[in-house]
C-alpha positions as a Markdown table, in Angstrom:
| # | Residue | x | y | z |
|---|---|---|---|---|
| 1 | Met | 5.5 | 16.1 | 15.1 |
| 2 | Arg | 7.1 | 14.6 | 18.2 |
| 3 | Gly | 4.1 | 12.4 | 18.9 |
| 4 | Phe | 4.0 | 11.3 | 15.2 |
| 5 | Leu | 7.7 | 10.3 | 15.4 |
| 6 | Leu | 7.2 | 8.5 | 18.7 |
| 7 | Ile | 4.4 | 6.4 | 17.5 |
| 8 | Leu | 6.1 | 5.7 | 14.1 |
| 9 | Arg | 9.3 | 4.6 | 15.9 |
| 10 | Lys | 7.3 | 2.3 | 18.2 |
| 11 | Asp | 5.4 | 0.7 | 15.4 |
| 12 | Leu | 8.6 | 0.2 | 13.3 |
| 13 | His | 10.4 | -1.3 | 16.2 |
| 14 | Ala | 7.5 | -3.7 | 16.9 |
| 15 | Glu | 7.3 | -4.7 | 13.2 |
| 16 | Phe | 11.1 | -5.3 | 12.7 |
| 17 | Arg | 11.3 | -7.2 | 16.0 |
| 18 | Arg | 8.7 | -9.7 | 14.6 |
| 19 | Pro | 8.4 | -9.0 | 10.9 |
| 20 | Glu | 5.5 | -11.3 | 10.3 |
| 21 | Ser | 3.5 | -8.9 | 8.1 |
| 22 | Leu | 6.5 | -7.8 | 6.1 |
| 23 | Val | 7.6 | -11.4 | 5.3 |
| 24 | Ser | 4.1 | -12.4 | 4.4 |
| 25 | Met | 3.8 | -9.4 | 2.0 |
| 26 | Val | 7.0 | -10.2 | 0.2 |
| 27 | Phe | 6.3 | -13.9 | 0.0 |
| 28 | Phe | 2.8 | -13.4 | -1.3 |
| 29 | Gly | 4.0 | -10.9 | -3.9 |
| 30 | Phe | 6.7 | -13.4 | -5.0 |
| 31 | Leu | 4.1 | -16.2 | -5.2 |
| 32 | Leu | 1.8 | -14.1 | -7.4 |
| 33 | Leu | 4.5 | -13.1 | -9.8 |
| 34 | Val | 5.8 | -16.7 | -10.2 |
| 35 | Ile | 2.3 | -18.1 | -10.7 |
| 36 | Leu | 1.4 | -15.5 | -13.3 |
| 37 | Asn | 4.7 | -16.0 | -15.1 |
| 38 | Leu | 3.9 | -19.7 | -15.5 |
| 39 | Ala | 0.9 | -18.8 | -17.7 |
| 40 | Ile | 3.1 | -17.0 | -20.2 |
| 41 | Pro | 4.8 | -19.1 | -23.0 |
| 42 | Leu | 8.5 | -19.5 | -22.5 |
| 43 | Gly | 10.5 | -16.9 | -24.5 |
| 44 | Ser | 7.6 | -14.7 | -25.4 |
| 45 | Glu | 7.5 | -11.0 | -24.6 |
| 46 | Ile | 4.6 | -9.5 | -22.8 |
| 47 | Ser | 3.0 | -6.2 | -23.8 |
| 48 | Pro | 3.4 | -3.1 | -21.6 |
| 49 | Glu | -0.3 | -3.3 | -20.6 |
| 50 | Thr | 0.0 | -6.9 | -19.5 |
| 51 | Gly | 3.2 | -6.2 | -17.6 |
| 52 | Ala | 1.7 | -3.2 | -15.8 |
| 53 | Gly | -1.4 | -5.3 | -14.8 |
| 54 | Ile | 0.7 | -8.2 | -13.5 |
| 55 | Leu | 2.9 | -5.9 | -11.5 |
| 56 | Trp | 0.1 | -4.1 | -9.8 |
| 57 | Val | -1.9 | -7.3 | -9.1 |
| 58 | Ala | 1.1 | -8.5 | -7.1 |
| 59 | Ile | 1.6 | -5.2 | -5.3 |
| 60 | Thr | -2.1 | -4.7 | -4.5 |
| 61 | Phe | -2.8 | -8.1 | -3.1 |
| 62 | Ser | 0.4 | -8.3 | -1.1 |
| 63 | Ser | -0.3 | -4.9 | 0.5 |
| 64 | Ile | -3.5 | -6.0 | 2.2 |
| 65 | Leu | -1.6 | -8.4 | 4.4 |
| 66 | Gly | 0.3 | -5.6 | 6.1 |
| 67 | Leu | -2.7 | -3.2 | 6.3 |
| 68 | Ser | -4.8 | -5.6 | 8.4 |
| 69 | Arg | -2.4 | -5.3 | 11.4 |
| 70 | Thr | -2.3 | -1.5 | 11.5 |
| 71 | Met | -4.8 | -0.9 | 14.3 |
| 72 | Ser | -5.7 | -4.5 | 15.4 |
| 73 | Arg | -2.3 | -4.7 | 17.2 |
| 74 | Glu | -3.3 | -1.6 | 19.3 |
| 75 | Lys | -6.7 | -3.1 | 20.2 |
| 76 | Glu | -5.5 | -6.5 | 21.2 |
| 77 | Asn | -4.2 | -5.4 | 24.6 |
| 78 | Arg | -6.2 | -2.2 | 24.8 |
| 79 | Cys | -3.2 | -0.1 | 23.9 |
| 80 | Ile | -5.5 | 2.2 | 22.0 |
| 81 | Asp | -6.9 | 3.4 | 25.3 |
| 82 | Gly | -3.4 | 4.5 | 26.4 |
| 83 | Leu | -2.9 | 6.3 | 23.1 |
| 84 | Leu | -6.2 | 8.2 | 23.4 |
| 85 | Leu | -5.4 | 9.2 | 26.9 |
| 86 | Ser | -1.9 | 10.4 | 26.0 |
| 87 | Pro | -1.2 | 14.0 | 24.8 |
| 88 | Val | -0.6 | 12.7 | 21.3 |
| 89 | Ser | -3.1 | 14.3 | 18.9 |
| 90 | Ile | -5.5 | 12.2 | 16.8 |
| 91 | Glu | -3.9 | 13.7 | 13.6 |
| 92 | Ala | -0.5 | 12.5 | 14.7 |
| 93 | Leu | -1.9 | 9.0 | 15.5 |
| 94 | Phe | -3.4 | 8.6 | 12.0 |
| 95 | Cys | -0.4 | 10.0 | 10.2 |
| 96 | Ala | 2.0 | 7.7 | 12.1 |
| 97 | Lys | -0.1 | 4.7 | 11.3 |
| 98 | Met | -0.4 | 5.7 | 7.7 |
| 99 | Ala | 3.4 | 6.3 | 7.5 |
| 100 | Met | 4.0 | 2.9 | 9.0 |
| 101 | Asn | 1.9 | 1.3 | 6.3 |
| 102 | Phe | 3.6 | 3.4 | 3.6 |
| 103 | Val | 7.0 | 2.2 | 4.8 |
| 104 | Leu | 6.0 | -1.5 | 5.0 |
| 105 | Met | 4.6 | -1.4 | 1.5 |
| 106 | Leu | 7.7 | 0.4 | 0.1 |
| 107 | Ile | 10.0 | -2.2 | 1.7 |
| 108 | Ala | 8.0 | -5.1 | 0.3 |
| 109 | Gln | 7.9 | -3.4 | -3.2 |
| 110 | Cys | 11.7 | -3.0 | -3.1 |
| 111 | Ser | 11.8 | -6.9 | -3.3 |
| 112 | Ile | 8.7 | -7.4 | -5.5 |
| 113 | Ile | 9.6 | -5.0 | -8.3 |
| 114 | Pro | 13.2 | -6.4 | -9.0 |
| 115 | Leu | 11.7 | -9.9 | -9.2 |
| 116 | Phe | 9.2 | -8.5 | -11.7 |
| 117 | Phe | 12.0 | -7.3 | -14.0 |
| 118 | Val | 13.8 | -10.6 | -13.6 |
| 119 | Leu | 10.8 | -12.7 | -14.6 |
| 120 | Tyr | 9.2 | -10.5 | -17.2 |
| 121 | Gly | 12.2 | -9.1 | -18.9 |
| 122 | Asp | 14.5 | -6.1 | -18.4 |
| 123 | Ser | 13.0 | -4.2 | -21.3 |
| 124 | Phe | 10.9 | -2.3 | -18.7 |
| 125 | Leu | 13.9 | -1.4 | -16.6 |
| 126 | Gln | 14.5 | 1.9 | -18.4 |
| 127 | Ser | 11.2 | 3.2 | -17.0 |
| 128 | Leu | 12.2 | 2.5 | -13.4 |
| 129 | Pro | 12.7 | 6.2 | -12.3 |
| 130 | Leu | 9.1 | 7.2 | -13.4 |
| 131 | Leu | 7.7 | 3.9 | -12.0 |
| 132 | Val | 9.1 | 4.9 | -8.6 |
| 133 | Leu | 7.1 | 8.1 | -8.7 |
| 134 | Val | 3.9 | 6.2 | -9.6 |
| 135 | Val | 4.6 | 3.7 | -6.7 |
| 136 | Leu | 5.0 | 6.5 | -4.2 |
| 137 | Leu | 1.7 | 8.2 | -5.3 |
| 138 | Ala | -0.1 | 4.9 | -5.3 |
| 139 | Asn | 1.3 | 4.0 | -1.8 |
| 140 | Thr | -0.1 | 7.2 | -0.4 |
| 141 | Gly | -3.6 | 6.3 | -1.5 |
| 142 | Phe | -3.3 | 2.7 | -0.4 |
| 143 | Ala | -1.9 | 3.7 | 3.0 |
| 144 | Ala | -4.6 | 6.3 | 3.7 |
| 145 | Ile | -7.5 | 4.1 | 2.7 |
| 146 | Gly | -6.0 | 1.0 | 4.4 |
| 147 | Thr | -5.3 | 2.8 | 7.7 |
| 148 | Leu | -8.8 | 4.2 | 7.8 |
| 149 | Phe | -10.5 | 0.9 | 7.2 |
| 150 | Ser | -8.1 | -1.0 | 9.4 |
| 151 | Ala | -9.3 | 1.3 | 12.3 |
| 152 | Ile | -12.9 | 0.5 | 11.4 |
| 153 | Thr | -12.4 | -3.3 | 11.3 |
| 154 | Ala | -10.0 | -3.6 | 14.2 |
| 155 | Gly | -11.4 | -5.6 | 17.1 |
| 156 | Thr | -14.0 | -7.4 | 14.9 |
| 157 | Asp | -14.1 | -11.1 | 14.8 |
| 158 | Arg | -13.3 | -11.2 | 11.1 |
| 159 | Asn | -10.8 | -8.4 | 10.7 |
| 160 | Glu | -8.8 | -10.1 | 8.0 |
| 161 | Ala | -11.8 | -11.0 | 5.9 |
| 162 | Leu | -13.7 | -7.7 | 6.4 |
| 163 | Leu | -10.9 | -5.4 | 5.5 |
| 164 | Pro | -10.5 | -6.5 | 1.9 |
| 165 | Leu | -14.2 | -6.2 | 1.3 |
| 166 | Leu | -14.1 | -2.5 | 2.3 |
| 167 | Phe | -10.6 | -1.8 | 0.9 |
| 168 | Tyr | -10.7 | -3.0 | -2.6 |
| 169 | Pro | -13.9 | -1.3 | -3.8 |
| 170 | Leu | -12.4 | 2.1 | -2.9 |
| 171 | Val | -9.0 | 1.5 | -4.4 |
| 172 | Ile | -10.2 | 0.0 | -7.7 |
| 173 | Pro | -10.3 | 3.5 | -9.3 |
| 174 | Leu | -6.8 | 4.2 | -8.1 |
| 175 | Ile | -5.6 | 0.8 | -9.3 |
| 176 | Ser | -7.0 | 1.3 | -12.7 |
| 177 | Ile | -5.3 | 4.7 | -13.0 |
| 178 | Thr | -2.0 | 3.3 | -11.7 |
| 179 | Val | -2.1 | 0.4 | -14.3 |
| 180 | Lys | -2.9 | 2.8 | -17.1 |
| 181 | Val | 0.0 | 5.2 | -16.1 |
| 182 | Ser | 2.4 | 2.3 | -15.6 |
| 183 | Ser | 1.6 | 0.9 | -19.1 |
| 184 | Leu | 2.2 | 4.3 | -20.7 |
| 185 | Ile | 5.6 | 4.5 | -18.8 |
| 186 | Phe | 6.5 | 1.0 | -20.0 |
| 187 | Gln | 5.7 | 2.1 | -23.6 |
| 188 | Gly | 8.1 | 5.0 | -23.3 |
| 189 | Ala | 5.3 | 7.7 | -23.6 |
| 190 | Ala | 6.1 | 11.3 | -22.9 |
| 191 | Pro | 5.3 | 12.6 | -19.4 |
| 192 | Gly | 2.7 | 15.0 | -20.9 |
| 193 | Glu | 0.5 | 12.0 | -21.9 |
| 194 | Tyr | -0.1 | 10.9 | -18.3 |
| 195 | Ser | 0.9 | 13.9 | -16.1 |
| 196 | Ser | -2.8 | 14.7 | -15.5 |
| 197 | Trp | -3.4 | 11.2 | -14.1 |
| 198 | Leu | -0.5 | 11.7 | -11.7 |
| 199 | Tyr | -2.3 | 14.7 | -10.3 |
| 200 | Val | -5.5 | 12.6 | -9.9 |
| 201 | Met | -3.5 | 10.0 | -7.9 |
| 202 | Leu | -2.0 | 12.8 | -5.7 |
| 203 | Ala | -5.5 | 14.2 | -5.1 |
| 204 | Tyr | -6.8 | 10.7 | -4.3 |
| 205 | Gly | -4.2 | 10.2 | -1.5 |
| 206 | Cys | -4.8 | 13.7 | -0.1 |
| 207 | Ile | -8.5 | 13.3 | 0.0 |
| 208 | Phe | -8.5 | 10.1 | 1.9 |
| 209 | Thr | -5.7 | 11.3 | 4.2 |
| 210 | Gly | -7.9 | 14.2 | 5.2 |
| 211 | Leu | -10.9 | 11.9 | 5.7 |
| 212 | Gly | -8.9 | 9.7 | 7.9 |
| 213 | Val | -7.7 | 12.5 | 10.1 |
| 214 | Leu | -11.3 | 13.8 | 10.4 |
| 215 | Leu | -13.0 | 10.5 | 11.1 |
| 216 | Leu | -10.4 | 8.6 | 13.2 |
| 217 | Ser | -11.4 | 10.1 | 16.5 |
| 218 | His | -15.0 | 9.0 | 16.0 |
| 219 | Ile | -14.0 | 5.5 | 14.8 |
| 220 | Val | -11.6 | 4.6 | 17.6 |
| 221 | Arg | -14.0 | 5.9 | 20.3 |
| 222 | Glu | -16.8 | 3.8 | 18.9 |
């Protein structure tokens, strides 16, 4: 736990000192919401399914901008060699990087989601508490998969281009479930109608977290 907290604090300090990834995530999310809003006739109400799709398109595409810097920052000056030689376990290293991505996405979403309610109506606002739960579960899966593939693509010549090609095919099932659950929440459905999907989202995050812990030692040494 001490190694996990040290690496997480180091990464958060480096990011907040030069918040390039965070600013780009928020800006890109804003841009997507505004552009998609222009396609909707003025004064018309959107359906819960459309609203959920628009929200998660903005969140998903903005998240990839922060994930690409997870491990590439460590390999630029061979900092990864120092981390591997340190007494910090590989499990602590992966979990700290995953937590870093989770925090960055959550901070960006704290700006993107309010803008969504402003642009697309406050009729969805009553579902905010349950939407927060869905966001936390989705972020766990996004962070686990993004951290794993960021380690694979770090150090390559086309890191920013290669990561989305590996990331999106694996998160498409999670995105589809997230959109479905969010649309049911926006419709005011009872929790029993989508509770099973929440367990699937939780399992998705746990499975890829375990895979990341098991595979990271082989990936970074290669």
